C-alpha positions in Angstrom: 38.9 49.3 -14.5 36.2 46.5 -14.5 38.4 44.2 -11.8 39.0 47.7 -10.0 35.0 48.5 -10.3 34.2 44.5 -8.7 36.7 44.5 -5.4 34.6 47.6 -4.3 31.2 46.2 -5.4 32.8 43.3 -3.3 34.1 45.0 -0.5 30.9 46.7 -0.3 28.9 43.0 0.4 31.5 41.7 3.2 30.4 44.9 4.4 27.3 45.2 5.0 27.5 41.2 6.0 29.5 42.1 8.7 26.4 44.8 9.9 24.1 42.5 9.5 25.5 40.0 12.7 23.5 37.4 11.5 23.6 35.1 8.8 20.4 33.3 7.4 19.7 30.0 6.9 21.3 30.3 2.9 24.2 27.3 2.5 26.5 30.0 1.2 28.6 29.6 3.3 30.2 33.2 5.5 33.6 34.2 5.1 36.2 32.8 8.0 37.3 35.4 8.0 33.8 37.9 8.8 34.0 38.0 12.7 37.6 38.8 13.7 37.3 41.4 11.3 34.1 42.9 13.3 35.9 42.5 16.5 39.1 44.1 15.4 37.1 47.5 14.1 35.5 47.2 17.7 31.5 46.1 17.1 30.8 43.4 19.5 30.1 39.4 18.0 26.6 38.9 17.8 25.5 34.9 17.3 22.5 33.9 18.1 21.4 30.4 20.6 18.4 28.9 19.9 16.5 25.6 21.9 12.8 24.6 22.0 12.9 24.4 25.6 9.9 27.6 27.1 12.2 30.7 28.2 10.6 29.3 32.3 12.9 25.9 31.9 16.2 25.9 34.3 17.9 24.9 30.9 17.5 28.8 29.9 17.8 30.5 32.7 21.4 28.4 32.9 21.9 29.1 29.1 20.3 33.3 30.0 23.2 33.6 32.6 26.4 31.3 30.6 25.6 33.9 28.1 25.9 37.2 30.7 29.3 36.0 31.9 30.1 35.7 28.4 29.2 38.6 27.5 30.9 40.4 30.8 34.5 38.5 30.6 34.3 39.6 27.4 33.9 43.8 27.7 30.5 43.1 25.8 32.3 41.8 22.2 30.6 38.9 22.7 26.8 38.9 23.0 24.7 35.5 23.0 21.3 36.4 22.8 19.2 34.1 24.2 16.6 32.9 21.3 14.0 30.0 23.2 10.7 28.2 22.3 11.4 27.4 19.3 11.1 31.3 18.2 14.3 29.5 15.5 16.1 27.9 13.7 16.0 24.9 15.1 15.5 21.3 14.4 16.2 21.0 10.7 16.5 25.0 9.9 18.9 24.7 12.4 21.4 22.4 11.3 20.8 23.6 8.1 21.5 27.1 9.8 24.4 24.9 11.6 26.0 23.6 8.3 26.2 26.8 6.4 28.2 28.2 9.6 25.5 31.3 9.9 26.4 32.9 13.3 24.1 30.1 15.4 24.8 28.3 18.5 21.6 25.5 19.3 20.5 23.3 22.1 19.8 19.6 20.1 20.1 16.2 20.5 23.3 14.6 18.5 21.0 12.9 16.2 20.5 16.2 14.5 24.0 15.3 13.4 23.0 11.8 11.9 23.7 11.8 8.6 26.6 13.7 8.9 28.4 11.8 12.2 25.6 8.2 11.8 27.3 6.8 15.0 25.5 10.4 16.7 22.1 7.9 16.9 24.0 5.9 18.6 25.0 7.8 21.3 21.8 8.3 22.6 20.1 4.3 22.3 17.6 3.3 24.4 19.6 1.8 27.8 23.2 3.0 26.9 23.2 4.6 29.9 21.9 2.7 33.5 22.8 6.5 34.8 23.2 10.0 35.0 26.9 9.4 36.3 28.3 6.7 34.0 27.2 9.5 31.3 29.1 12.1 32.6 32.1 9.8 33.2 30.9 9.1 29.0 31.0 12.3 27.9 34.9 12.6 29.9 36.5 10.5 28.0 38.8 9.6 25.6 35.3 7.4 23.5 33.3 11.1 23.6 36.9 12.8 22.5 36.8 10.8 19.1 33.6 11.4 18.2 33.8 15.0 18.6 36.8 15.3 17.0 34.7 12.8 14.4 31.7 16.0 14.4 34.4 19.0 14.0 36.0 17.0 10.6 31.9 16.9 9.5 32.0 20.4 10.0 30.4 21.8 13.4 31.5 21.5 16.7 30.0 20.0 19.7 30.7 23.0 22.5 29.7 20.4 25.4 27.3 17.2 24.9 26.9 16.3 28.4 23.1 18.0 29.3 21.6 14.9 31.0 18.1 16.5 31.4 16.1 13.8 32.5 14.9 9.6 31.8 12.1 9.0 29.8 9.7 6.3 31.6 6.1 5.6 30.5 3.6 7.8 31.5 -0.1 5.7 32.4 -3.2 4.1 34.3 -1.7 0.8 35.5 2.0 0.3 37.2 4.9 -1.2 34.4 7.9 -3.2 36.6 8.1 -6.0 33.4 8.0 -6.6 30.3 4.8 -8.3 30.4 2.7 -5.3 32.2 4.2 -3.5 28.8 2.3 -5.7 27.0 -0.7 -4.7 27.5 -0.6 -1.4 27.2 -1.4 0.6 23.9 0.8 4.2 24.5 2.2 6.8 22.0 5.3 7.3 21.2 7.3 9.8 18.9 7.3 8.2 15.2 11.2 7.8 15.1 12.4 5.3 14.1 14.6 4.6 17.3 11.3 4.7 19.2 9.4 1.8 17.8 12.3 -0.8 17.1 12.8 0.3 21.2 8.5 -0.3 22.0 9.0 -3.9 19.3 11.5 -4.9 21.5 10.1 -4.4 24.5 6.7 -5.7 23.6 4.9 -2.6 23.6 1.2 -1.4 21.8 1.8 1.4 20.0 0.1 4.5 19.0 2.7 7.0 16.4 -0.2 10.2 17.2 0.7 13.6 17.0 1.1 15.1 20.5 -1.8 17.9 20.2 -4.6 14.3 20.2 -2.5 12.1 23.0 -5.1 14.2 26.2 -8.0 13.6 24.0 -6.9 9.2 23.1 -6.1 9.3 26.7 -9.3 10.8 28.1 -11.5 8.8 26.0 -9.7 5.8 27.1 -8.6 4.9 23.1 -4.9 5.4 24.8 -3.3 3.8 28.2 -0.8 6.2 28.2 2.4 7.8 26.2 6.4 7.3 27.0 7.9 10.8 28.3 9.7 12.7 31.2 8.1 13.6 34.4 8.0 17.5 33.2 5.1 15.7 30.1 2.8 15.1 32.7 2.8 18.0 34.9 3.1 20.4 31.7 -0.2 19.4 30.2 -1.9 18.1 33.7 -2.4 14.8 32.6 -4.1 13.8 36.0 -7.2 15.4 34.4 -6.7 12.2 31.1 -5.4 9.2 33.1 -7.0 8.3 36.0 -5.4 6.5 38.1 -2.0 7.6 37.2 1.0 6.0 37.4 4.6 6.9 36.5 6.8 4.1 35.7 10.9 5.4 36.2 11.6 2.7 32.7 13.8 5.3 31.9 13.9 4.2 28.9 15.6 6.9 27.2 18.5 9.4 28.2 17.5 13.3 26.7 21.4 14.0 26.3 21.2 18.0 25.1 24.3 19.4 23.3 25.7 22.6 22.3 26.7 22.7 18.6 28.4 25.9 15.6 29.5 25.4 12.4 33.6 24.5 12.9 34.2 28.1 10.6 32.0 30.1 12.2 33.1 29.0 15.4 37.4 29.0 14.1 36.9 32.7 13.2 36.1 32.9 16.3 39.1 35.3 17.7 41.2 32.3 20.2 40.8 34.6 23.0 36.8 34.9 22.6 36.4 31.4 21.7 38.4 29.6 24.8 36.3 32.2 27.0 32.5 30.2 24.9 34.1 27.0 25.1 34.7 27.3 29.3 31.6 28.5 30.1 29.3 26.9 27.7 31.1 23.5 27.7 30.3 23.8 31.5 26.8 24.4 31.1 25.8 20.6 30.9 27.1 20.1 34.2 25.2 23.6 35.6 21.4 22.7 34.2 22.1 18.5 34.8 22.5 19.2 38.3 19.4 22.3 38.2 16.7 20.0 36.2 17.2 17.0 39.0 16.7 19.7 41.6 14.0 20.7 39.7 12.5 17.1 39.0 12.9 16.1 42.8 11.7 19.0 44.0 8.8 20.1 42.0 7.5 18.2 39.1 7.3 15.0 41.5 5.6 17.5 44.3 3.6 18.3 41.9 2.6 14.6 40.8 2.1 13.5 44.1 -0.4 16.7 45.0 -2.8 15.6 41.9 -2.9 11.8 43.2 0.1 10.5 40.5 2.0 7.7 41.8 5.5 7.0 40.9 6.6 3.2 39.8 10.5 2.6 40.8 12.1 -0.2 39.1 14.3 -2.5 41.0 17.8 -3.3 39.8 16.4 -6.5 38.6 13.6 -5.6 36.8 15.2 -2.7 34.8 17.7 -5.2 33.9 15.2 -7.1 31.6 14.8 -4.4 30.0 18.1 -3.2 29.4 18.2 -6.6 27.8 15.8 -6.5 25.6 16.5 -3.7 24.6 20.7 -4.3 24.0 20.1 -5.4 20.7 18.7 -2.5 19.3 22.4 -1.2 20.0 24.9 -3.6 19.3 22.6 -2.7 16.0 23.3 1.2 16.4 26.5 2.4 14.4 29.9 1.0 16.9 26.8 0.6 19.1 28.9 -2.3 20.6 31.8 0.1 21.2 29.8 2.5 22.7 28.7 -0.2 24.7 31.4 -2.0 25.9 32.8 1.7 27.2 29.7 2.0 29.3 29.2 -1.2 31.0 33.7 -0.8 31.5 32.2 3.1 33.0 30.0 1.3 35.2 31.6 -1.5 37.0 34.6 1.1 37.2 31.7 3.1 39.0 30.8 0.8 41.5 34.3 -1.9 41.4 
């Protein structure tokens, strides 16, 4: 009798989990067959897709379009809802939920998963990718395929990693075209190990203050500027804090966005639906990269110039000085030599 009661209670609990349509960030993994059972009963598989990007960003607009297509192609059986603006389960909380196999897909940086696959930190090493074209080819190649397989063994699936959102460069009250120029500036940088190593190597005077304090620090002259993507300038009206204002295309780091999902949860989705999700969201990186480039060139840079921001382009020779300074950092990272060799091979092939 006790065994029968226990089985009945377990059945009730499974039914309750299915009815919720979502998981929490609790460390208990969901039963792998949960979503297959849900699909068989004719109920949609509900998935949350989370991002820190604002709801009006091109990346989010493209994601919503992808999710609409998936919903249509699965006749509503896969319902992916996009939560932008960092509303829920991002950064460490998102990683925890992914690794607990919640009904979640998260946009993020490879660095989020460095504790599980150390080489993911090397993928976004400074000055690793000389161009978006080289990066795009890298993420199509065998070296990346091997890293993606390591991710699956570690417990998460990378749907795509080629959302090449933009390069980070120097925003300051003076142009930067050499290491000597860099050494004369006081810049705010993110408090990450790899950024600190980079700006040490570049000979820059830097501070790692909270971003919320940057505008005032620039306005009062405590800082000469900061590093960031072009959108950092326009979204924060930095021309009101830094005068004159130069955006020097040092291109020290390429932001590479990926879409991540827990492996057990991913495999619990019926194969037919899983293939559709992979096809559509797997192409999101390519699509949104192009849209980000167009938005940067036609909207963001135009607004910068309208407010007197001077865009400073560096020659290949000038950029090489920065790349040479950063190379020891790449080589010090997990399998950095392997990644650098592959990138150099691709670059030579594309230029050949």
